[in-house]
C-alpha positions as CSV (number, residue, x, y, z in Angstrom):
1,X,-2.4,-8.8,-10.4
2,X,-2.3,-12.6,-9.9
3,X,-1.9,-15.5,-12.2
4,X,-5.0,-17.2,-13.4
5,X,-3.9,-20.8,-13.2
6,X,-1.2,-23.5,-13.3
7,X,-0.4,-22.9,-17.0
8,X,0.4,-19.3,-16.5
9,X,2.6,-20.0,-13.5
10,X,4.5,-22.7,-15.5
11,X,4.9,-20.3,-18.4
12,X,6.3,-17.6,-16.2
13,X,8.7,-20.0,-14.6
14,X,10.0,-21.2,-18.0
15,X,10.3,-17.6,-19.2
16,X,12.4,-16.7,-16.1
17,X,14.7,-19.6,-16.6
18,X,15.2,-18.9,-20.3
19,X,15.6,-15.2,-19.8
20,X,18.4,-15.7,-17.2
21,X,21.1,-15.5,-19.8
22,X,20.4,-11.8,-20.6
23,X,18.1,-10.5,-17.9
24,X,20.8,-8.9,-15.8
25,X,21.9,-6.7,-18.8
26,X,18.5,-5.1,-19.0
27,X,18.5,-2.8,-15.9
28,X,16.0,-0.2,-15.0
29,X,15.6,0.9,-18.7
30,X,14.3,-2.5,-19.7
31,X,12.1,-2.8,-16.6
32,X,10.5,0.6,-17.4
33,X,9.8,-0.6,-21.0
34,X,8.2,-3.8,-19.7
35,X,6.1,-1.8,-17.3
36,X,4.9,0.4,-20.1
37,X,4.0,-2.7,-22.2
38,X,2.2,-4.3,-19.3
39,X,0.0,-1.2,-19.1
40,X,-0.7,-1.3,-22.8
41,X,-1.6,-5.0,-22.7
42,X,-4.0,-4.3,-19.8
43,X,-5.8,-1.5,-21.5
44,X,-5.8,-2.3,-25.2
45,X,-7.4,-5.5,-26.3
46,X,-6.2,-5.2,-29.9
47,X,-2.5,-5.0,-28.8
48,X,-3.0,-8.0,-26.5
49,X,-4.6,-10.0,-29.4
50,X,-1.7,-9.1,-31.7
51,X,0.8,-10.4,-29.2
52,X,-1.1,-13.6,-28.5
53,X,-1.8,-14.3,-32.2
54,X,-0.2,-17.7,-32.9
55,X,0.1,-16.9,-36.6
56,X,2.8,-14.3,-35.8
57,X,6.4,-15.5,-35.5
58,X,8.5,-14.6,-32.4
59,X,10.6,-12.3,-34.6
60,X,7.4,-10.5,-35.7
61,X,6.3,-10.1,-32.1
62,X,9.7,-8.8,-31.1
63,X,9.4,-6.2,-33.9
64,X,6.0,-5.3,-32.6
65,X,7.3,-4.8,-29.1
66,X,10.1,-2.6,-30.5
67,X,7.6,-0.5,-32.4
68,X,5.6,0.2,-29.3
69,X,7.5,1.2,-26.2
70,X,10.5,-1.1,-26.2
71,X,12.6,0.3,-29.1
72,X,15.1,1.7,-26.7
73,X,15.6,-1.6,-24.9
74,X,16.4,-4.7,-27.0
75,X,16.5,-6.8,-23.9
76,X,12.9,-5.8,-23.1
77,X,11.8,-6.6,-26.7
78,X,13.4,-10.0,-26.5
79,X,11.7,-10.8,-23.2
80,X,8.3,-9.6,-24.5
81,X,8.7,-11.9,-27.5
82,X,9.6,-14.8,-25.2
83,X,6.6,-14.2,-23.0
84,X,4.3,-14.0,-26.1
85,X,5.5,-17.4,-27.3
86,X,4.2,-19.2,-24.2
87,X,0.7,-20.4,-23.3
88,X,-1.4,-18.6,-20.6
89,X,-4.3,-19.8,-18.5
90,X,-6.1,-16.4,-19.2
91,X,-5.3,-13.8,-21.8
92,X,-4.8,-11.1,-19.1
93,X,-2.1,-13.1,-17.5
94,X,0.3,-12.0,-20.2
95,X,0.2,-8.5,-18.7
96,X,0.8,-9.9,-15.2
97,X,3.8,-11.8,-16.4
98,X,5.2,-8.8,-18.2
99,X,4.9,-6.8,-15.0
100,X,6.5,-9.5,-13.0
101,X,9.4,-9.8,-15.4
102,X,10.0,-6.1,-15.1
103,X,10.2,-6.2,-11.3
104,X,12.4,-9.3,-11.5
105,X,14.9,-7.3,-13.6
106,X,15.1,-4.6,-11.0
107,X,15.5,-7.1,-8.1
108,X,18.1,-9.2,-9.9
109,X,20.0,-6.1,-11.0
110,X,20.1,-4.9,-7.4
111,X,21.2,-8.3,-6.2
112,X,24.0,-8.5,-8.8
113,X,25.6,-5.4,-7.4
114,X,25.0,-6.3,-3.8
115,X,22.3,-3.7,-3.2
116,X,19.2,-5.9,-2.7
117,X,19.3,-5.6,1.1
118,X,19.5,-1.8,0.8
119,X,16.7,-1.7,-1.7
120,X,14.5,-3.8,0.7
121,X,15.4,-1.5,3.6
122,X,14.4,1.6,1.6
123,X,11.1,0.1,0.5
124,X,10.4,-0.8,4.2
125,X,11.0,2.8,5.2
126,X,8.5,4.0,2.6
127,X,6.0,1.3,3.5
128,X,6.1,2.2,7.1
129,X,5.5,5.9,6.2
130,X,2.5,4.9,4.1
131,X,1.1,2.6,6.9
132,X,1.7,5.3,9.5
133,X,-0.3,7.9,7.5
134,X,-3.5,6.3,6.2
135,X,-4.4,9.4,4.1
136,X,-1.1,8.9,2.2
137,X,-1.8,5.2,1.7
138,X,-5.2,6.1,0.4
139,X,-3.9,8.7,-2.0
140,X,-1.3,6.3,-3.5
141,X,-4.1,3.7,-3.8
142,X,-6.9,5.8,-5.1
143,X,-8.4,4.3,-8.3
144,X,-10.3,7.5,-9.0
145,X,-6.9,9.2,-9.7
146,X,-4.9,8.2,-12.8
147,X,-1.9,5.9,-12.5
148,X,0.3,8.6,-13.8
149,X,-0.9,11.1,-11.1
150,X,-0.3,8.5,-8.4
151,X,3.2,7.8,-9.8
152,X,4.1,11.5,-9.9
153,X,3.0,11.9,-6.3
154,X,5.0,8.9,-5.2
155,X,8.2,10.2,-7.0
156,X,7.9,13.6,-5.2
157,X,7.8,11.8,-1.9
158,X,10.6,9.3,-2.4
159,X,13.8,10.5,-0.7
160,X,16.6,11.6,-3.1
161,X,19.2,9.2,-1.7
162,X,17.1,6.1,-2.5
163,X,18.6,3.5,-4.9
164,X,17.4,3.6,-8.5
165,X,15.6,0.2,-8.1
166,X,13.9,1.4,-4.9
167,X,12.5,4.5,-6.7
168,X,11.4,2.4,-9.7
169,X,9.6,-0.2,-7.6
170,X,7.9,2.3,-5.3
171,X,6.7,4.4,-8.2
172,X,5.4,1.4,-10.1
173,X,3.5,0.1,-7.0
174,X,1.7,3.5,-7.0
175,X,0.9,3.4,-10.7
176,X,-0.5,-0.1,-11.0
177,X,-2.0,-2.9,-8.9
178,X,-5.0,-3.7,-6.7
179,X,-5.5,-3.1,-3.0
180,X,-3.6,-0.8,-0.7
181,X,-0.3,0.8,-1.7
182,X,1.4,-0.4,1.4
183,X,0.3,-4.0,0.7
184,X,1.7,-3.8,-2.8
185,X,5.0,-2.6,-1.5
186,X,4.9,-5.5,0.9
187,X,4.7,-8.0,-2.0
188,X,7.8,-6.5,-3.6
189,X,9.6,-6.6,-0.3
190,X,8.8,-10.3,0.0
191,X,10.1,-10.9,-3.5
192,X,13.4,-9.3,-2.6
193,X,13.5,-11.4,0.6
194,X,13.0,-14.6,-1.4
195,X,15.8,-13.5,-3.8
196,X,18.1,-13.2,-0.8
197,X,17.3,-16.7,0.2
198,X,15.4,-15.7,3.4
199,X,11.9,-16.2,4.7
200,X,9.9,-13.1,5.5
201,X,7.6,-12.5,8.5
202,X,5.5,-9.5,9.0
203,X,4.9,-8.2,12.6
204,X,2.1,-5.7,13.3
205,X,2.0,-3.9,16.6
206,X,1.0,-0.6,18.1
207,X,4.5,0.1,19.2
208,X,7.9,-1.3,18.0
209,X,9.1,-4.6,19.4
210,X,12.1,-4.6,21.6
211,X,15.4,-5.9,20.2
212,X,15.0,-9.0,22.4
213,X,11.5,-9.7,21.2
214,X,12.4,-9.3,17.6
215,X,15.4,-11.6,17.9
216,X,13.3,-14.2,19.8
217,X,10.7,-14.2,17.0
218,X,13.3,-14.5,14.3
219,X,14.9,-17.4,16.1
220,X,11.6,-19.3,16.5
221,X,10.6,-18.9,12.9
222,X,14.1,-19.6,11.6
223,X,14.1,-22.9,13.3
224,X,10.5,-23.6,12.2
225,X,11.3,-22.8,8.5
226,X,14.8,-24.0,8.3
227,X,16.3,-20.9,6.8
228,X,17.3,-17.3,7.8
229,X,14.3,-15.0,8.6
230,X,13.8,-11.4,7.8
231,X,11.4,-9.6,10.2
232,X,9.4,-6.6,8.9
233,X,7.6,-4.5,11.5
234,X,4.4,-2.5,10.6
235,X,2.9,0.0,13.0
236,X,-0.8,-0.7,13.6
237,X,-2.5,1.7,16.1
238,X,-5.7,-0.5,16.1
239,X,-3.8,-3.1,18.2
240,X,-4.0,-1.8,21.8
241,X,-1.3,-4.2,22.9
242,X,0.6,-7.3,21.8
243,X,1.2,-8.1,18.1
244,X,0.3,-10.3,15.2
245,X,2.8,-12.3,13.0
246,X,2.1,-13.2,9.4
247,X,4.3,-15.8,7.7
248,X,3.0,-16.5,4.2
249,X,-0.7,-17.3,4.6
250,X,-0.4,-18.2,8.3
251,X,-1.2,-15.5,10.9
252,X,-0.4,-15.9,14.6
253,X,-2.5,-13.4,16.7
254,X,-0.8,-12.5,20.0
255,X,-2.6,-9.1,20.3
256,X,-4.4,-7.9,23.5
257,X,-7.7,-8.0,21.6
258,X,-7.2,-11.7,20.7
259,X,-6.3,-12.6,24.3
260,X,-9.4,-10.7,25.6
261,X,-11.6,-12.5,23.2
262,X,-10.2,-15.9,24.3
263,X,-10.7,-14.9,27.9
264,X,-14.3,-13.9,27.2
265,X,-15.0,-17.1,25.4
266,X,-13.5,-19.2,28.3
267,X,-15.6,-17.3,30.8
268,X,-18.8,-17.8,28.8
269,X,-18.1,-21.5,28.6
270,X,-17.4,-21.7,32.3
271,X,-20.6,-19.8,33.1
272,X,-22.7,-22.0,30.8
273,X,-21.2,-25.1,32.5
274,X,-22.0,-23.7,36.0
275,X,-25.6,-22.9,34.9
276,X,-26.1,-26.5,33.9
277,X,-25.0,-27.6,37.3
């Protein structure tokens, strides 16, 4: 789920700033309550209209949030009331922002106790498992199955030793969102990387990079971006050889297929030139 415009992005930024004073006290309970509210806002127009109604005061909206799913989490109710007091480019962006705030609570909570790196590592393990088994990825992405069924399947597959935040993020990615499950996990991994002050690069290859190759790539991109780089490897059997590197929206294709296409193009140009002669 993505923001619809500049107004929504500015509103979320303002909400994150104002919520900083009590966000860390929310924990997984508050995150779960915000996820439940996000689902309600996405599926019930009347609930969405009630939260966006400008004639209702912030205290009334906080009471409404508490009466729905947030009664057990005062922090979540306050955050919901804060979000509802701000303008949004599109009505549906309120659900997106509520979801984002819930995930931020989990990430900031893990960072506060020094576990953000471990949570990222655990999500990467699960992402690699989903990427390596396309059927699993499809099952956790299947829109014909209910979100609750996908979440239940995910929770059965998550290793017992995973951190609470890892379990919550992995399960939520299965329950909600668009596109492949492994891609949704990648978005959360990138958010944790940004929280740690690092830039993330994603490397896809048929076989794992050597330690020397990985360090060389990290060094190149760290110098290019001016900050530490976290490298995430994704197995991709479709790449016969070589690899691709994605950094933000920029993709560098160093795969064997890309090199063969470049060679073919160069040969065709040369043959065309020779034919003219």
